[in-house]
FITORLO-851173 format. One record per atom (N, C-alpha, C, CB): residue number from 1; residue in one letter; atom name; x, y, z. Coordinates in steps of 0.05 Angstrom, whole numbers. Glycine has a CB too. Example, Ala and Ser with C-alpha at 12.3 -4.5 7.8 and 13.67 -1.06 7.14 Angstrom:
% FITORLO-851173
{nr:1&rest:A&atom:N&xx:264&yy:-114&zz:156}
{nr:1&rest:A&atom:CA&xx:246&yy:-90&zz:156}
{nr:1&rest:A&atom:C&xx:264&yy:-66&zz:156}
{nr:1&rest:A&atom:CB&xx:226&yy:-89&zz:181}
{nr:2&rest:S&atom:N&xx:257&yy:-45&zz:142}
{nr:2&rest:S&atom:CA&xx:273&yy:-21&zz:143}
{nr:2&rest:S&atom:C&xx:258&yy:1&zz:157}
{nr:2&rest:S&atom:CB&xx:282&yy:-12&zz:114}
***
This chain:
% FITORLO-851173
{nr:1&rest:X&atom:N&xx:-27&yy:550&zz:261}
{nr:1&rest:X&atom:CA&xx:-43&yy:527&zz:254}
{nr:1&rest:X&atom:C&xx:-25&yy:503&zz:250}
{nr:1&rest:X&atom:CB&xx:-60&yy:533&zz:229}
{nr:2&rest:X&atom:N&xx:-33&yy:480&zz:261}
{nr:2&rest:X&atom:CA&xx:-18&yy:456&zz:257}
{nr:2&rest:X&atom:C&xx:-33&yy:437&zz:238}
{nr:2&rest:X&atom:CB&xx:-12&yy:442&zz:284}
{nr:3&rest:X&atom:N&xx:-18&yy:422&zz:224}
{nr:3&rest:X&atom:CA&xx:-30&yy:403&zz:205}
{nr:3&rest:X&atom:C&xx:-27&yy:375&zz:217}
{nr:3&rest:X&atom:CB&xx:-16&yy:405&zz:177}
{nr:4&rest:X&atom:N&xx:-49&yy:360&zz:220}
{nr:4&rest:X&atom:CA&xx:-47&yy:333&zz:230}
{nr:4&rest:X&atom:C&xx:-31&yy:315&zz:212}
{nr:4&rest:X&atom:CB&xx:-75&yy:321&zz:235}
{nr:5&rest:X&atom:N&xx:-14&yy:299&zz:223}
{nr:5&rest:X&atom:CA&xx:4&yy:282&zz:207}
{nr:5&rest:X&atom:C&xx:-6&yy:253&zz:207}
{nr:5&rest:X&atom:CB&xx:32&yy:284&zz:217}
{nr:6&rest:X&atom:N&xx:-26&yy:247&zz:222}
{nr:6&rest:X&atom:CA&xx:-36&yy:219&zz:223}
{nr:6&rest:X&atom:C&xx:-55&yy:214&zz:200}
{nr:6&rest:X&atom:CB&xx:-50&yy:214&zz:250}
{nr:7&rest:X&atom:N&xx:-55&yy:190&zz:190}
{nr:7&rest:X&atom:CA&xx:-73&yy:182&zz:169}
{nr:7&rest:X&atom:C&xx:-59&yy:175&zz:143}
{nr:7&rest:X&atom:CB&xx:-93&yy:204&zz:164}
{nr:8&rest:X&atom:N&xx:-75&yy:171&zz:123}
{nr:8&rest:X&atom:CA&xx:-65&yy:163&zz:96}
{nr:8&rest:X&atom:C&xx:-48&yy:184&zz:85}
{nr:8&rest:X&atom:CB&xx:-89&yy:157&zz:77}
{nr:9&rest:X&atom:N&xx:-24&yy:176&zz:76}
{nr:9&rest:X&atom:CA&xx:-5&yy:195&zz:65}
{nr:9&rest:X&atom:C&xx:-5&yy:192&zz:34}
{nr:9&rest:X&atom:CB&xx:23&yy:190&zz:76}
{nr:10&rest:X&atom:N&xx:-4&yy:167&zz:24}
{nr:10&rest:X&atom:CA&xx:-2&yy:163&zz:-4}
{nr:10&rest:X&atom:C&xx:-12&yy:135&zz:-12}
{nr:10&rest:X&atom:CB&xx:28&yy:167&zz:-13}
{nr:11&rest:X&atom:N&xx:-24&yy:134&zz:-36}
{nr:11&rest:X&atom:CA&xx:-31&yy:108&zz:-47}
{nr:11&rest:X&atom:C&xx:-11&yy:102&zz:-69}
{nr:11&rest:X&atom:CB&xx:-61&yy:108&zz:-59}
{nr:12&rest:X&atom:N&xx:4&yy:80&zz:-65}
{nr:12&rest:X&atom:CA&xx:26&yy:74&zz:-84}
{nr:12&rest:X&atom:C&xx:14&yy:60&zz:-109}
{nr:12&rest:X&atom:CB&xx:46&yy:56&zz:-71}
{nr:13&rest:X&atom:N&xx:-5&yy:43&zz:-106}
{nr:13&rest:X&atom:CA&xx:-18&yy:30&zz:-129}
{nr:13&rest:X&atom:C&xx:-45&yy:17&zz:-121}
{nr:13&rest:X&atom:CB&xx:0&yy:9&zz:-141}
{nr:14&rest:X&atom:N&xx:-62&yy:13&zz:-141}
{nr:14&rest:X&atom:CA&xx:-87&yy:-1&zz:-139}
{nr:14&rest:X&atom:C&xx:-88&yy:-22&zz:-161}
{nr:14&rest:X&atom:CB&xx:-112&yy:19&zz:-141}
{nr:15&rest:X&atom:N&xx:-96&yy:-46&zz:-153}
{nr:15&rest:X&atom:CA&xx:-100&yy:-68&zz:-173}
{nr:15&rest:X&atom:C&xx:-127&yy:-79&zz:-170}
{nr:15&rest:X&atom:CB&xx:-78&yy:-90&zz:-169}
{nr:16&rest:X&atom:N&xx:-138&yy:-91&zz:-192}
{nr:16&rest:X&atom:CA&xx:-165&yy:-102&zz:-191}
{nr:16&rest:X&atom:C&xx:-165&yy:-129&zz:-206}
{nr:16&rest:X&atom:CB&xx:-186&yy:-83&zz:-203}
{nr:17&rest:X&atom:N&xx:-181&yy:-148&zz:-195}
{nr:17&rest:X&atom:CA&xx:-184&yy:-174&zz:-207}
{nr:17&rest:X&atom:C&xx:-212&yy:-184&zz:-200}
{nr:17&rest:X&atom:CB&xx:-162&yy:-195&zz:-198}
{nr:18&rest:X&atom:N&xx:-229&yy:-189&zz:-221}
{nr:18&rest:X&atom:CA&xx:-256&yy:-199&zz:-216}
{nr:18&rest:X&atom:C&xx:-272&yy:-182&zz:-196}
{nr:18&rest:X&atom:CB&xx:-256&yy:-228&zz:-207}
{nr:19&rest:X&atom:N&xx:-271&yy:-156&zz:-199}
{nr:19&rest:X&atom:CA&xx:-284&yy:-137&zz:-181}
{nr:19&rest:X&atom:C&xx:-273&yy:-136&zz:-152}
{nr:19&rest:X&atom:CB&xx:-314&yy:-144&zz:-179}
{nr:20&rest:X&atom:N&xx:-250&yy:-149&zz:-148}
{nr:20&rest:X&atom:CA&xx:-236&yy:-147&zz:-122}
{nr:20&rest:X&atom:C&xx:-213&yy:-127&zz:-125}
{nr:20&rest:X&atom:CB&xx:-225&yy:-175&zz:-113}
{nr:21&rest:X&atom:N&xx:-212&yy:-108&zz:-107}
{nr:21&rest:X&atom:CA&xx:-192&yy:-87&zz:-109}
{nr:21&rest:X&atom:C&xx:-172&yy:-89&zz:-86}
{nr:21&rest:X&atom:CB&xx:-206&yy:-59&zz:-108}
{nr:22&rest:X&atom:N&xx:-147&yy:-85&zz:-92}
{nr:22&rest:X&atom:CA&xx:-126&yy:-86&zz:-72}
{nr:22&rest:X&atom:C&xx:-110&yy:-60&zz:-75}
{nr:22&rest:X&atom:CB&xx:-107&yy:-111&zz:-75}
{nr:23&rest:X&atom:N&xx:-104&yy:-47&zz:-53}
{nr:23&rest:X&atom:CA&xx:-89&yy:-22&zz:-53}
{nr:23&rest:X&atom:C&xx:-64&yy:-24&zz:-35}
{nr:23&rest:X&atom:CB&xx:-106&yy:2&zz:-44}
{nr:24&rest:X&atom:N&xx:-43&yy:-11&zz:-44}
{nr:24&rest:X&atom:CA&xx:-18&yy:-9&zz:-28}
{nr:24&rest:X&atom:C&xx:-17&yy:20&zz:-19}
{nr:24&rest:X&atom:CB&xx:8&yy:-17&zz:-45}
{nr:25&rest:X&atom:N&xx:-20&yy:24&zz:7}
{nr:25&rest:X&atom:CA&xx:-23&yy:51&zz:18}
{nr:25&rest:X&atom:C&xx:-2&yy:56&zz:40}
{nr:25&rest:X&atom:CB&xx:-52&yy:55&zz:29}
{nr:26&rest:X&atom:N&xx:8&yy:80&zz:41}
{nr:26&rest:X&atom:CA&xx:26&yy:89&zz:62}
{nr:26&rest:X&atom:C&xx:11&yy:107&zz:81}
{nr:26&rest:X&atom:CB&xx:52&yy:103&zz:51}
{nr:27&rest:X&atom:N&xx:13&yy:100&zz:107}
{nr:27&rest:X&atom:CA&xx:1&yy:116&zz:128}
{nr:27&rest:X&atom:C&xx:22&yy:128&zz:146}
{nr:27&rest:X&atom:CB&xx:-19&yy:99&zz:145}
{nr:28&rest:X&atom:N&xx:16&yy:150&zz:158}
{nr:28&rest:X&atom:CA&xx:33&yy:162&zz:178}
{nr:28&rest:X&atom:C&xx:18&yy:163&zz:204}
{nr:28&rest:X&atom:CB&xx:43&yy:191&zz:170}
{nr:29&rest:X&atom:N&xx:30&yy:151&zz:225}
{nr:29&rest:X&atom:CA&xx:17&yy:149&zz:251}
{nr:29&rest:X&atom:C&xx:36&yy:156&zz:273}
{nr:29&rest:X&atom:CB&xx:5&yy:121&zz:255}
{nr:30&rest:X&atom:N&xx:28&yy:150&zz:298}
{nr:30&rest:X&atom:CA&xx:44&yy:157&zz:321}
{nr:30&rest:X&atom:C&xx:71&yy:143&zz:322}
{nr:30&rest:X&atom:CB&xx:29&yy:151&zz:346}
{nr:31&rest:X&atom:N&xx:73&yy:120&zz:309}
{nr:31&rest:X&atom:CA&xx:98&yy:104&zz:309}
{nr:31&rest:X&atom:C&xx:113&yy:107&zz:283}
{nr:31&rest:X&atom:CB&xx:92&yy:75&zz:313}
{nr:32&rest:X&atom:N&xx:107&yy:127&zz:267}
{nr:32&rest:X&atom:CA&xx:121&yy:132&zz:242}
{nr:32&rest:X&atom:C&xx:105&yy:122&zz:218}
{nr:32&rest:X&atom:CB&xx:148&yy:117&zz:242}
{nr:33&rest:X&atom:N&xx:119&yy:117&zz:196}
{nr:33&rest:X&atom:CA&xx:105&yy:109&zz:172}
{nr:33&rest:X&atom:C&xx:99&yy:79&zz:172}
{nr:33&rest:X&atom:CB&xx:122&yy:116&zz:147}
{nr:34&rest:X&atom:N&xx:77&yy:72&zz:159}
{nr:34&rest:X&atom:CA&xx:68&yy:44&zz:158}
{nr:34&rest:X&atom:C&xx:57&yy:38&zz:130}
{nr:34&rest:X&atom:CB&xx:46&yy:39&zz:180}
{nr:35&rest:X&atom:N&xx:64&yy:15&zz:120}
{nr:35&rest:X&atom:CA&xx:54&yy:6&zz:94}
{nr:35&rest:X&atom:C&xx:31&yy:-14&zz:100}
{nr:35&rest:X&atom:CB&xx:76&yy:-8&zz:77}
{nr:36&rest:X&atom:N&xx:9&yy:-10&zz:85}
{nr:36&rest:X&atom:CA&xx:-14&yy:-28&zz:88}
{nr:36&rest:X&atom:C&xx:-23&yy:-37&zz:60}
{nr:36&rest:X&atom:CB&xx:-37&yy:-15&zz:103}
{nr:37&rest:X&atom:N&xx:-28&yy:-63&zz:58}
{nr:37&rest:X&atom:CA&xx:-41&yy:-74&zz:35}
{nr:37&rest:X&atom:C&xx:-70&yy:-78&zz:43}
{nr:37&rest:X&atom:CB&xx:-28&yy:-102&zz:25}
{nr:38&rest:X&atom:N&xx:-88&yy:-65&zz:29}
{nr:38&rest:X&atom:CA&xx:-116&yy:-64&zz:37}
{nr:38&rest:X&atom:C&xx:-135&yy:-74&zz:15}
{nr:38&rest:X&atom:CB&xx:-124&yy:-36&zz:46}
{nr:39&rest:X&atom:N&xx:-157&yy:-86&zz:24}
{nr:39&rest:X&atom:CA&xx:-179&yy:-94&zz:6}
{nr:39&rest:X&atom:C&xx:-204&yy:-82&zz:18}
{nr:39&rest:X&atom:CB&xx:-181&yy:-125&zz:2}
{nr:40&rest:X&atom:N&xx:-226&yy:-86&zz:4}
{nr:40&rest:X&atom:CA&xx:-252&yy:-76&zz:14}
{nr:40&rest:X&atom:C&xx:-260&yy:-90&zz:41}
{nr:40&rest:X&atom:CB&xx:-274&yy:-80&zz:-6}
{nr:41&rest:X&atom:N&xx:-250&yy:-115&zz:45}
{nr:41&rest:X&atom:CA&xx:-257&yy:-130&zz:69}
{nr:41&rest:X&atom:C&xx:-239&yy:-123&zz:92}
{nr:41&rest:X&atom:CB&xx:-255&yy:-159&zz:63}
{nr:42&rest:X&atom:N&xx:-217&yy:-109&zz:88}
{nr:42&rest:X&atom:CA&xx:-199&yy:-101&zz:110}
{nr:42&rest:X&atom:C&xx:-170&yy:-100&zz:102}
{nr:42&rest:X&atom:CB&xx:-203&yy:-120&zz:133}
{nr:43&rest:X&atom:N&xx:-153&yy:-98&zz:123}
{nr:43&rest:X&atom:CA&xx:-124&yy:-97&zz:119}
{nr:43&rest:X&atom:C&xx:-113&yy:-125&zz:116}
{nr:43&rest:X&atom:CB&xx:-111&yy:-81&zz:142}
{nr:44&rest:X&atom:N&xx:-97&yy:-130&zz:95}
{nr:44&rest:X&atom:CA&xx:-85&yy:-156&zz:90}
{nr:44&rest:X&atom:C&xx:-58&yy:-157&zz:103}
{nr:44&rest:X&atom:CB&xx:-83&yy:-161&zz:60}
{nr:45&rest:X&atom:N&xx:-43&yy:-135&zz:101}
{nr:45&rest:X&atom:CA&xx:-15&yy:-135&zz:111}
{nr:45&rest:X&atom:C&xx:-9&yy:-107&zz:122}
{nr:45&rest:X&atom:CB&xx:5&yy:-143&zz:89}
{nr:46&rest:X&atom:N&xx:5&yy:-106&zz:145}
{nr:46&rest:X&atom:CA&xx:15&yy:-81&zz:156}
{nr:46&rest:X&atom:C&xx:44&yy:-85&zz:164}
{nr:46&rest:X&atom:CB&xx:-3&yy:-72&zz:180}
{nr:47&rest:X&atom:N&xx:61&yy:-66&zz:157}
{nr:47&rest:X&atom:CA&xx:89&yy:-67&zz:165}
{nr:47&rest:X&atom:C&xx:101&yy:-39&zz:166}
{nr:47&rest:X&atom:CB&xx:106&yy:-85&zz:146}
{nr:48&rest:X&atom:N&xx:121&yy:-35&zz:183}
{nr:48&rest:X&atom:CA&xx:135&yy:-9&zz:183}
{nr:48&rest:X&atom:C&xx:146&yy:-2&zz:156}
{nr:48&rest:X&atom:CB&xx:158&yy:-9&zz:205}
{nr:49&rest:X&atom:N&xx:147&yy:23&zz:149}
{nr:49&rest:X&atom:CA&xx:155&yy:32&zz:123}
{nr:49&rest:X&atom:C&xx:172&yy:56&zz:124}
{nr:49&rest:X&atom:CB&xx:130&yy:37&zz:105}
{nr:50&rest:X&atom:N&xx:193&yy:57&zz:108}
{nr:50&rest:X&atom:CA&xx:209&yy:81&zz:104}
{nr:50&rest:X&atom:C&xx:213&yy:85&zz:74}
{nr:50&rest:X&atom:CB&xx:236&yy:80&zz:119}
{nr:51&rest:X&atom:N&xx:218&yy:109&zz:66}
{nr:51&rest:X&atom:CA&xx:221&yy:115&zz:37}
{nr:51&rest:X&atom:C&xx:249&yy:109&zz:27}
{nr:51&rest:X&atom:CB&xx:214&yy:144&zz:32}
{nr:52&rest:X&atom:N&xx:258&yy:85&zz:33}
{nr:52&rest:X&atom:CA&xx:284&yy:76&zz:24}
{nr:52&rest:X&atom:C&xx:281&yy:58&zz:0}
{nr:52&rest:X&atom:CB&xx:299&yy:61&zz:47}
{nr:53&rest:X&atom:N&xx:302&yy:56&zz:-17}
{nr:53&rest:X&atom:CA&xx:300&yy:39&zz:-41}
{nr:53&rest:X&atom:C&xx:291&yy:11&zz:-36}
{nr:53&rest:X&atom:CB&xx:327&yy:39&zz:-55}
{nr:54&rest:X&atom:N&xx:300&yy:-2&zz:-14}
{nr:54&rest:X&atom:CA&xx:293&yy:-29&zz:-9}
{nr:54&rest:X&atom:C&xx:263&yy:-32&zz:-4}
{nr:54&rest:X&atom:CB&xx:309&yy:-40&zz:16}
{nr:55&rest:X&atom:N&xx:251&yy:-14&zz:11}
{nr:55&rest:X&atom:CA&xx:222&yy:-15&zz:16}
{nr:55&rest:X&atom:C&xx:206&yy:-11&zz:-9}
{nr:55&rest:X&atom:CB&xx:215&yy:6&zz:37}
{nr:56&rest:X&atom:N&xx:215&yy:8&zz:-25}
{nr:56&rest:X&atom:CA&xx:201&yy:14&zz:-50}
{nr:56&rest:X&atom:C&xx:203&yy:-10&zz:-69}
{nr:56&rest:X&atom:CB&xx:212&yy:39&zz:-64}
{nr:57&rest:X&atom:N&xx:227&yy:-23&zz:-70}
{nr:57&rest:X&atom:CA&xx:231&yy:-47&zz:-87}
{nr:57&rest:X&atom:C&xx:212&yy:-69&zz:-78}
{nr:57&rest:X&atom:CB&xx:260&yy:-56&zz:-85}
{nr:58&rest:X&atom:N&xx:207&yy:-73&zz:-53}
{nr:58&rest:X&atom:CA&xx:189&yy:-93&zz:-43}
{nr:58&rest:X&atom:C&xx:161&yy:-88&zz:-53}
{nr:58&rest:X&atom:CB&xx:189&yy:-95&zz:-12}
{nr:59&rest:X&atom:N&xx:152&yy:-63&zz:-52}
{nr:59&rest:X&atom:CA&xx:125&yy:-57&zz:-61}
{nr:59&rest:X&atom:C&xx:122&yy:-62&zz:-92}
{nr:59&rest:X&atom:CB&xx:117&yy:-28&zz:-54}
{nr:60&rest:X&atom:N&xx:143&yy:-55&zz:-107}
{nr:60&rest:X&atom:CA&xx:143&yy:-60&zz:-136}
{nr:60&rest:X&atom:C&xx:143&yy:-90&zz:-142}
{nr:60&rest:X&atom:CB&xx:168&yy:-47&zz:-149}
{nr:61&rest:X&atom:N&xx:158&yy:-105&zz:-126}
{nr:61&rest:X&atom:CA&xx:159&yy:-134&zz:-131}
{nr:61&rest:X&atom:C&xx:132&yy:-147&zz:-125}
{nr:61&rest:X&atom:CB&xx:181&yy:-147&zz:-113}
{nr:62&rest:X&atom:N&xx:118&yy:-138&zz:-104}
{nr:62&rest:X&atom:CA&xx:92&yy:-149&zz:-98}
{nr:62&rest:X&atom:C&xx:72&yy:-142&zz:-120}
{nr:62&rest:X&atom:CB&xx:81&yy:-138&zz:-71}
{nr:63&rest:X&atom:N&xx:73&yy:-117&zz:-130}
{nr:63&rest:X&atom:CA&xx:56&yy:-108&zz:-152}
{nr:63&rest:X&atom:C&xx:60&yy:-125&zz:-177}
{nr:63&rest:X&atom:CB&xx:60&yy:-78&zz:-158}
{nr:64&rest:X&atom:N&xx:86&yy:-129&zz:-184}
{nr:64&rest:X&atom:CA&xx:92&yy:-145&zz:-208}
{nr:64&rest:X&atom:C&xx:82&yy:-174&zz:-204}
{nr:64&rest:X&atom:CB&xx:123&yy:-145&zz:-213}
{nr:65&rest:X&atom:N&xx:86&yy:-185&zz:-181}
{nr:65&rest:X&atom:CA&xx:77&yy:-212&zz:-175}
{nr:65&rest:X&atom:C&xx:46&yy:-215&zz:-178}
{nr:65&rest:X&atom:CB&xx:85&yy:-221&zz:-147}
{nr:66&rest:X&atom:N&xx:32&yy:-196&zz:-168}
{nr:66&rest:X&atom:CA&xx:2&yy:-197&zz:-171}
{nr:66&rest:X&atom:C&xx:-6&yy:-193&zz:-200}
{nr:66&rest:X&atom:CB&xx:-11&yy:-175&zz:-154}
{nr:67&rest:X&atom:N&xx:8&yy:-176&zz:-215}
{nr:67&rest:X&atom:CA&xx:1&yy:-172&zz:-243}
{nr:67&rest:X&atom:C&xx:7&yy:-197&zz:-259}
{nr:67&rest:X&atom:CB&xx:18&yy:-148&zz:-254}
{nr:68&rest:X&atom:N&xx:28&yy:-212&zz:-252}
{nr:68&rest:X&atom:CA&xx:33&yy:-238&zz:-266}
{nr:68&rest:X&atom:C&xx:10&yy:-258&zz:-261}
{nr:68&rest:X&atom:CB&xx:60&yy:-249&zz:-256}
{nr:69&rest:X&atom:N&xx:-4&yy:-255&zz:-239}
{nr:69&rest:X&atom:CA&xx:-25&yy:-273&zz:-232}
{nr:69&rest:X&atom:C&xx:-53&yy:-263&zz:-243}
{nr:69&rest:X&atom:CB&xx:-27&yy:-276&zz:-202}
{nr:70&rest:X&atom:N&xx:-52&yy:-242&zz:-259}
{nr:70&rest:X&atom:CA&xx:-77&yy:-233&zz:-272}
{nr:70&rest:X&atom:C&xx:-89&yy:-207&zz:-262}
{nr:70&rest:X&atom:CB&xx:-96&yy:-254&zz:-270}
{nr:71&rest:X&atom:N&xx:-78&yy:-196&zz:-240}
{nr:71&rest:X&atom:CA&xx:-88&yy:-170&zz:-230}
{nr:71&rest:X&atom:C&xx:-81&yy:-148&zz:-250}
{nr:71&rest:X&atom:CB&xx:-76&yy:-164&zz:-202}
{nr:72&rest:X&atom:N&xx:-99&yy:-129&zz:-253}
{nr:72&rest:X&atom:CA&xx:-95&yy:-106&zz:-272}
{nr:72&rest:X&atom:C&xx:-94&yy:-80&zz:-257}
{nr:72&rest:X&atom:CB&xx:-118&yy:-106&zz:-292}
{nr:73&rest:X&atom:N&xx:-81&yy:-60&zz:-270}
{nr:73&rest:X&atom:CA&xx:-81&yy:-33&zz:-259}
{nr:73&rest:X&atom:C&xx:-109&yy:-22&zz:-259}
{nr:73&rest:X&atom:CB&xx:-62&yy:-14&zz:-276}
{nr:74&rest:X&atom:N&xx:-116&yy:-8&zz:-238}
{nr:74&rest:X&atom:CA&xx:-142&yy:4&zz:-237}
{nr:74&rest:X&atom:C&xx:-141&yy:32&zz:-248}
{nr:74&rest:X&atom:CB&xx:-154&yy:4&zz:-209}
***
């Protein structure tokens, strides 16, 4: 039995502001891993992703920046 590797791998964080939700999600697809910032209306940002310290630091910096602007942990 094989396990499909395409699709959502992990949700790194969810933030909410005034009933608007934003998620930072890692997907695995045919071209490798991909980071997506998503809202209910669609994908805001897509970029290649690897589990390296620099990539993780970027996601933490974005989360901190949004929290400074009033977004809260969901």
